[in-house]
C-alpha positions as CSV (number, residue, x, y, z in Angstrom):
1,M,50.8,-90.2,-68.2
2,D,48.0,-87.8,-68.8
3,R,44.3,-88.2,-67.9
4,L,43.2,-89.2,-71.5
5,N,45.9,-91.8,-71.8
6,K,44.7,-93.3,-68.5
7,I,41.2,-93.4,-69.7
8,A,42.3,-95.1,-72.9
9,L,44.2,-97.8,-71.1
10,K,41.3,-98.4,-68.7
11,L,38.9,-98.8,-71.6
12,D,41.2,-101.2,-73.3
13,S,41.5,-103.3,-70.1
14,N,37.7,-103.4,-69.8
15,D,37.2,-104.3,-73.4
16,K,35.5,-107.7,-73.5
17,I,36.5,-108.3,-77.1
18,S,40.1,-107.0,-77.0
19,S,41.4,-110.6,-77.3
20,F,40.4,-110.6,-81.0
21,R,43.2,-108.1,-81.7
22,E,45.6,-111.0,-81.0
23,K,44.2,-112.9,-84.0
24,F,45.7,-110.3,-86.4
25,I,49.2,-109.5,-87.6
26,I,49.7,-106.0,-86.3
27,P,52.5,-104.2,-88.2
28,R,55.3,-102.9,-86.0
29,N,55.7,-99.2,-85.5
30,K,52.3,-98.6,-87.1
31,I,48.9,-97.7,-85.9
32,Y,46.5,-99.0,-88.5
33,L,43.3,-97.0,-88.8
34,D,42.6,-97.6,-92.5
35,G,40.3,-100.6,-92.3
36,N,37.7,-98.8,-94.5
37,S,39.9,-99.6,-97.5
38,L,41.7,-102.8,-96.4
39,G,41.5,-104.7,-93.2
40,L,44.4,-106.4,-91.5
41,L,45.6,-109.9,-92.2
42,S,44.6,-112.4,-89.6
43,K,47.1,-115.0,-88.5
44,N,44.7,-117.9,-89.3
45,T,44.2,-116.5,-92.8
46,F,47.9,-116.5,-93.4
47,K,48.1,-120.2,-92.3
48,N,45.1,-121.2,-94.3
49,L,46.4,-119.5,-97.5
50,N,49.8,-121.3,-97.0
51,K,47.9,-124.6,-96.7
52,T,45.8,-123.9,-99.7
53,I,48.8,-123.1,-101.8
54,K,51.2,-125.7,-100.6
55,K,48.9,-128.7,-99.9
56,D,45.8,-128.2,-102.0
57,W,47.3,-126.6,-105.1
58,G,50.9,-127.8,-104.7
59,K,50.3,-131.4,-103.7
60,N,46.7,-132.4,-104.4
61,L,46.3,-130.3,-107.5
62,I,43.1,-130.9,-109.5
63,S,41.7,-133.3,-106.9
64,S,41.3,-130.3,-104.6
65,W,38.3,-129.3,-106.6
66,N,36.4,-132.4,-105.6
67,K,37.7,-132.6,-102.1
68,K,36.9,-129.0,-101.1
69,W,37.1,-126.2,-103.6
70,I,33.9,-126.8,-105.5
71,N,31.8,-126.2,-102.3
72,L,33.9,-123.3,-101.1
73,P,31.7,-120.5,-102.6
74,K,28.6,-121.9,-100.9
75,K,30.5,-122.4,-97.6
76,V,31.6,-118.8,-97.6
77,S,28.1,-117.6,-98.8
78,K,26.6,-119.4,-95.8
79,K,29.0,-117.5,-93.5
80,I,28.1,-114.1,-95.0
81,A,24.4,-115.0,-94.6
82,S,24.9,-115.7,-90.9
83,I,26.5,-112.2,-90.5
84,I,23.5,-110.4,-92.1
85,N,21.0,-112.8,-90.6
86,S,19.6,-114.1,-93.9
87,D,18.9,-117.5,-95.2
88,E,22.0,-119.1,-96.8
89,E,20.4,-119.6,-100.2
90,E,19.9,-115.8,-100.4
91,V,23.6,-114.9,-100.7
92,Y,26.1,-115.4,-103.5
93,V,29.8,-114.7,-102.9
94,G,32.0,-114.0,-105.9
95,S,33.2,-111.3,-108.4
96,S,33.5,-107.6,-107.4
97,T,30.9,-105.2,-105.9
98,S,30.7,-103.2,-109.2
99,N,30.2,-106.4,-111.2
100,N,27.6,-107.6,-108.8
101,L,25.7,-104.3,-108.8
102,Y,25.8,-104.3,-112.6
103,K,24.4,-107.9,-112.8
104,L,21.7,-107.1,-110.2
105,I,20.5,-103.9,-111.8
106,K,20.4,-105.5,-115.3
107,S,18.6,-108.6,-114.1
108,I,15.9,-106.4,-112.4
109,L,15.5,-104.3,-115.6
110,D,15.2,-107.3,-117.8
111,S,12.5,-108.7,-115.5
112,N,10.5,-105.5,-115.5
113,K,10.3,-103.6,-118.7
114,K,8.2,-100.9,-117.1
115,I,11.1,-99.4,-115.2
116,K,12.2,-96.2,-116.9
117,S,14.9,-94.8,-114.6
118,I,17.8,-95.5,-112.3
119,L,18.1,-93.3,-109.3
120,T,20.9,-92.5,-106.8
121,D,22.0,-89.5,-104.7
122,S,25.1,-87.4,-104.6
123,L,26.5,-89.2,-101.5
124,N,26.7,-92.6,-103.1
125,Y,30.1,-94.1,-103.8
126,P,31.4,-92.9,-107.2
127,S,31.8,-96.4,-108.8
128,D,28.2,-97.2,-107.9
129,K,27.1,-94.0,-109.8
130,Y,29.3,-95.0,-112.8
131,I,27.5,-98.3,-113.0
132,C,24.1,-96.7,-112.7
133,E,24.8,-94.1,-115.4
134,G,26.3,-96.7,-117.8
135,I,23.4,-99.1,-117.6
136,S,20.9,-96.2,-118.0
137,K,22.6,-95.3,-121.3
138,D,22.6,-98.9,-122.4
139,Y,18.9,-99.2,-121.8
140,N,18.1,-95.7,-122.9
141,I,16.4,-94.8,-119.7
142,D,16.7,-91.8,-117.3
143,F,19.5,-91.5,-114.8
144,N,18.7,-89.2,-112.0
145,I,20.9,-88.0,-109.1
146,L,19.5,-86.3,-106.1
147,E,21.9,-83.5,-105.2
148,Y,21.9,-82.4,-101.6
149,N,22.9,-79.1,-100.2
150,S,25.6,-80.9,-98.1
151,D,28.2,-83.4,-99.3
152,T,28.2,-85.1,-95.9
153,K,24.6,-85.7,-94.9
154,P,21.5,-86.4,-96.9
155,E,18.1,-84.6,-96.4
156,I,15.8,-87.5,-95.8
157,E,12.6,-85.6,-96.6
158,S,14.2,-84.5,-99.9
159,L,15.1,-88.1,-100.6
160,K,11.5,-89.1,-99.9
161,E,10.2,-86.5,-102.3
162,F,12.7,-87.7,-104.9
163,I,11.4,-91.2,-104.5
164,K,7.8,-90.2,-105.0
165,T,8.5,-88.2,-108.1
166,H,11.1,-90.5,-109.8
167,K,10.0,-94.2,-110.1
168,G,12.6,-96.8,-110.9
169,I,15.5,-98.5,-109.3
170,L,17.2,-96.6,-106.4
171,V,20.8,-97.4,-105.4
172,L,22.1,-96.1,-102.1
173,S,25.1,-96.8,-99.8
174,H,24.0,-97.9,-96.3
175,V,26.9,-95.9,-94.8
176,T,28.3,-93.1,-96.8
177,Y,32.0,-93.3,-97.6
178,K,32.9,-89.7,-96.7
179,S,31.1,-88.8,-93.5
180,S,30.0,-92.2,-92.2
181,Y,26.4,-91.2,-92.2
182,R,24.1,-94.2,-91.8
183,Y,20.7,-94.1,-93.6
184,P,17.5,-95.0,-91.8
185,I,17.4,-98.2,-93.9
186,T,14.1,-99.7,-92.7
187,Q,12.3,-96.3,-93.1
188,I,13.6,-95.9,-96.6
189,N,12.8,-99.6,-97.5
190,R,9.2,-99.1,-96.4
191,F,8.8,-95.8,-98.1
192,C,10.2,-97.2,-101.4
193,K,7.8,-100.2,-101.2
194,K,4.9,-97.9,-100.6
195,N,5.8,-95.8,-103.6
196,G,6.7,-98.6,-106.1
197,V,10.4,-98.0,-106.1
198,I,13.0,-100.9,-106.0
199,V,15.9,-100.1,-103.8
200,I,19.4,-101.8,-103.8
201,W,21.7,-101.1,-100.9
202,D,25.5,-101.2,-101.0
203,L,26.6,-102.6,-97.6
204,S,30.3,-102.2,-98.2
205,H,30.9,-99.7,-95.4
206,S,28.7,-101.4,-92.9
207,I,28.9,-105.2,-93.1
208,G,31.2,-106.5,-90.3
209,A,31.0,-103.4,-88.1
210,I,27.2,-102.8,-87.9
211,D,24.7,-105.4,-86.8
212,I,22.5,-106.1,-89.8
213,N,19.4,-108.2,-89.9
214,V,18.0,-108.3,-93.4
215,K,14.6,-109.5,-92.2
216,D,14.2,-106.8,-89.6
217,I,15.1,-104.0,-92.0
218,E,12.9,-105.5,-94.7
219,L,15.8,-105.7,-97.3
220,N,15.2,-107.1,-100.7
221,Y,18.4,-106.4,-102.6
222,A,22.0,-105.6,-101.6
223,V,25.6,-105.9,-102.7
224,G,28.8,-105.3,-100.8
225,C,32.5,-106.0,-100.5
226,T,34.4,-108.1,-98.0
227,Y,37.9,-106.5,-97.8
228,K,37.0,-103.8,-95.3
229,F,35.6,-104.7,-91.9
230,L,35.5,-108.4,-92.9
231,N,39.3,-108.4,-93.5
232,G,39.0,-110.7,-96.6
233,G,42.2,-109.3,-98.2
234,P,42.9,-107.2,-101.3
235,G,40.4,-108.0,-104.0
236,S,38.5,-110.4,-101.8
237,P,35.2,-111.5,-103.4
238,A,32.1,-109.4,-103.0
239,F,28.5,-110.6,-102.5
240,I,24.9,-110.3,-103.6
241,Y,21.9,-110.6,-101.3
242,I,18.5,-111.2,-102.8
243,R,15.4,-112.0,-100.8
244,K,14.3,-115.6,-101.5
245,S,10.9,-114.5,-102.9
246,E,12.7,-112.4,-105.6
247,I,15.3,-114.8,-106.9
248,N,13.1,-116.7,-109.3
249,K,11.9,-113.5,-110.9
250,L,15.4,-112.6,-112.1
251,K,17.6,-113.9,-114.8
252,S,21.4,-113.3,-114.7
253,P,22.6,-111.1,-117.6
254,I,25.7,-113.3,-117.9
255,K,25.2,-116.9,-119.0
256,G,28.3,-118.3,-117.3
257,W,29.6,-121.9,-116.7
258,F,28.8,-121.9,-113.0
259,S,25.5,-120.2,-113.4
260,H,24.3,-123.3,-115.3
261,N,21.9,-125.5,-113.5
262,N,24.3,-128.4,-114.0
263,P,27.7,-127.0,-115.0
264,F,29.5,-130.4,-115.1
265,K,27.0,-131.9,-117.6
266,F,28.8,-129.7,-120.2
267,S,25.6,-129.3,-122.1
268,D,25.6,-127.3,-125.3
269,K,22.3,-125.8,-124.2
270,Y,22.3,-123.3,-121.4
271,K,19.9,-123.9,-118.5
272,E,20.1,-121.3,-115.8
273,S,20.3,-122.3,-112.2
274,T,17.1,-121.8,-110.2
275,S,19.1,-120.7,-107.1
276,I,21.1,-117.6,-106.4
277,S,24.0,-119.4,-108.1
278,K,22.6,-118.0,-111.3
279,F,24.7,-114.9,-110.5
280,S,27.9,-116.9,-110.5
281,N,30.0,-116.5,-113.7
282,G,33.2,-118.5,-114.4
283,T,35.5,-120.5,-112.1
284,P,35.5,-119.2,-108.5
285,H,38.6,-117.4,-107.2
286,I,39.8,-120.0,-104.8
287,L,42.7,-118.2,-103.2
288,S,40.6,-115.1,-102.4
289,L,37.7,-117.3,-101.2
290,S,40.1,-119.3,-99.0
291,A,41.4,-116.0,-97.4
292,L,37.8,-114.8,-96.8
293,D,36.7,-118.2,-95.5
294,T,39.1,-117.9,-92.6
295,S,38.9,-114.2,-91.9
296,I,35.2,-114.1,-91.7
297,D,35.2,-116.7,-88.8
298,I,36.5,-114.0,-86.5
299,T,33.6,-111.7,-87.2
300,I,31.1,-114.6,-86.6
301,E,32.8,-115.5,-83.4
302,S,32.9,-111.9,-82.1
303,T,29.3,-111.2,-83.3
304,T,28.3,-107.9,-85.0
305,K,26.3,-106.9,-82.0
306,R,29.4,-106.7,-79.8
307,L,31.4,-105.1,-82.6
308,E,28.8,-102.4,-83.0
309,R,28.8,-101.7,-79.3
310,K,32.6,-101.3,-79.3
311,S,32.5,-99.1,-82.3
312,E,30.2,-96.8,-80.4
313,K,32.5,-96.7,-77.4
314,L,35.5,-96.0,-79.6
315,F,33.7,-93.0,-81.1
316,N,32.6,-91.7,-77.7
317,F,36.2,-91.7,-76.5
318,F,37.3,-89.9,-79.7
319,Y,34.6,-87.3,-79.1
320,I,35.9,-86.5,-75.7
321,I,39.3,-85.6,-77.2
322,Y,37.6,-83.8,-80.1
323,E,35.6,-81.6,-77.7
324,N,38.5,-80.9,-75.4
325,K,41.3,-80.3,-77.9
326,L,40.7,-81.0,-81.6
327,R,37.8,-78.6,-82.2
328,D,40.0,-75.7,-81.0
329,L,42.6,-76.6,-83.6
330,N,40.0,-76.1,-86.4
331,F,39.2,-79.7,-86.9
332,K,35.6,-80.2,-87.8
333,L,33.8,-83.4,-87.1
334,I,31.4,-84.3,-90.0
335,T,30.4,-87.8,-88.7
336,P,27.0,-87.8,-87.0
337,K,27.1,-87.8,-83.2
338,N,23.9,-89.8,-83.1
339,K,24.9,-93.5,-83.0
340,S,21.9,-94.6,-85.1
341,E,23.0,-92.3,-87.9
342,R,26.6,-93.4,-87.8
343,G,28.7,-96.2,-89.3
344,S,32.1,-97.3,-88.0
345,H,34.5,-94.6,-89.2
346,I,35.2,-91.0,-88.1
347,S,35.6,-88.2,-90.6
348,I,37.1,-84.9,-89.7
349,M,37.8,-81.9,-91.9
350,H,40.7,-79.4,-91.7
351,R,41.9,-77.0,-94.3
352,E,45.4,-78.7,-94.1
353,A,43.9,-82.2,-94.1
354,W,46.1,-83.4,-97.0
355,R,49.4,-82.4,-95.5
356,I,48.3,-83.5,-92.0
357,S,47.6,-86.9,-93.5
358,K,51.1,-87.0,-95.0
359,C,52.5,-86.2,-91.5
360,L,50.5,-89.1,-90.0
361,I,51.7,-91.6,-92.5
362,Y,55.2,-90.3,-93.0
363,P,56.2,-88.6,-89.7
364,I,59.3,-86.4,-89.7
365,K,60.4,-87.5,-86.2
366,K,61.8,-91.0,-86.2
367,N,60.3,-91.8,-82.8
368,N,56.7,-91.2,-84.0
369,K,54.8,-94.2,-85.2
370,K,53.3,-94.2,-88.7
371,I,49.5,-93.8,-88.4
372,I,47.7,-95.1,-91.4
373,I,44.5,-93.3,-92.2
374,D,42.5,-92.4,-95.3
375,Y,42.4,-89.0,-97.0
376,R,39.3,-88.2,-99.0
377,P,38.6,-85.1,-101.0
378,N,38.0,-82.4,-100.1
379,N,40.0,-82.0,-96.9
380,I,38.7,-85.1,-95.1
381,I,40.7,-87.3,-92.8
382,R,39.0,-90.7,-92.4
383,I,39.7,-92.8,-89.4
384,A,38.4,-96.3,-89.5
385,L,37.1,-97.9,-86.3
386,T,37.6,-101.6,-86.8
387,P,36.3,-103.0,-83.5
388,L,38.1,-106.4,-84.0
389,Y,41.5,-104.8,-83.6
390,S,41.2,-101.0,-83.1
391,S,42.1,-100.1,-79.5
392,F,41.3,-97.1,-77.4
393,E,45.0,-96.3,-77.1
394,D,45.2,-96.3,-81.0
395,I,42.6,-93.5,-81.0
396,Y,44.4,-91.7,-78.2
397,L,47.7,-91.8,-80.0
398,C,46.2,-90.7,-83.3
399,C,44.5,-87.7,-81.7
400,M,47.7,-86.8,-79.9
401,R,49.6,-86.8,-83.2
402,L,46.9,-84.6,-84.8
403,I,47.3,-82.1,-82.0
404,E,51.1,-82.2,-82.3
405,I,51.1,-81.8,-86.1
406,V,48.9,-78.7,-86.0
407,E,50.4,-77.1,-82.8
408,E,53.9,-77.5,-84.1
409,K,52.9,-76.7,-87.7
410,E,54.6,-79.9,-88.8
411,F,52.4,-80.0,-91.9
412,E,54.2,-76.9,-93.3
413,K,57.2,-79.2,-93.9
414,K,55.2,-81.3,-96.3
415,D,54.4,-80.3,-99.9
416,K,51.0,-80.1,-101.4
417,S,51.5,-82.6,-104.2
418,M,48.8,-85.3,-104.4
419,E,51.2,-88.3,-103.9
420,G,51.8,-90.8,-101.3
421,V,48.5,-90.9,-99.4
422,T,45.4,-92.9,-100.5
């Protein structure tokens, strides 16, 4: 056993939240470091879904709506609110991140006819940019993207100048999906307020791994998904956060059944809800909400403060290996070393990143575990640090495989076709 392996095992034995790993179904012969795209399935979620399907749906049928389902969206919204330290009436859970961003931007535009542009930057997640551009065309207003010199880290002073010269709605990702750069969110919020710009944050790559207090960071609007660090499952419902003082100013662009002030009155006349429920649409997705309802309890129990501290320690351990071995093999770390500028994933670049990723996921030697990571263009290997279940030994074994793949030129045995790795 080498020195680094001993360090990993010692760190795991001293990890005060390591017991949460036992709450998840860990696939055999795999090391799962892909939590930025889909978190693991928790054992309690598996049980709860079976109960929802067999008992609620299979036995109780329609009566399950009155018994529990009708209140499930508010129950889950309350849990999301506790994670971001907001009031429960400030969070709506349902739909997808893209749909929620669409509804939120349109409702702000409809409430303020003076807004003449939608803004974002080149590091934002592509689908967010698609939404912004599409709405800009619909409203015949300007769509402006701030292009940085780097595709991994923004220039904050350039962003501030952009904000001063382009008034409108600004949409940013709290943590960038490529490099894991974390924006100085409080600073940007204050600067936008001072300069008359409305900012919406996408919290998809931060919620559940970073401690967020919406009051402390002076947040007014946000959206985010729940299938990453919150482990809600594939297609689990996203959320909208709106500060209480702003809710009554907005009208939802979709007049849906559940956004009605009294949906079960079945009135022919639409009367919009006065609460954040106005952003609800049709019937809630009960199976997805049931999965999220259970999985999110683990995050609440562990607390995001402890999760963020463990994420920091996982990164620091990785950095030791990077400095000692990976750097010399032409891996380049693009994730910020400063913890206040970093989310909870590690991004490294290598000219053979694509084929290296294939080797990690589909090893040639049968005795090697499959290591599930993300590949992102161009030449980025993305390693998710999911503190609930990622271990220090996971990081050690992943790094050892990276070293082995490059030193033995295993990647040369893989073709360059863009198949098999997401």
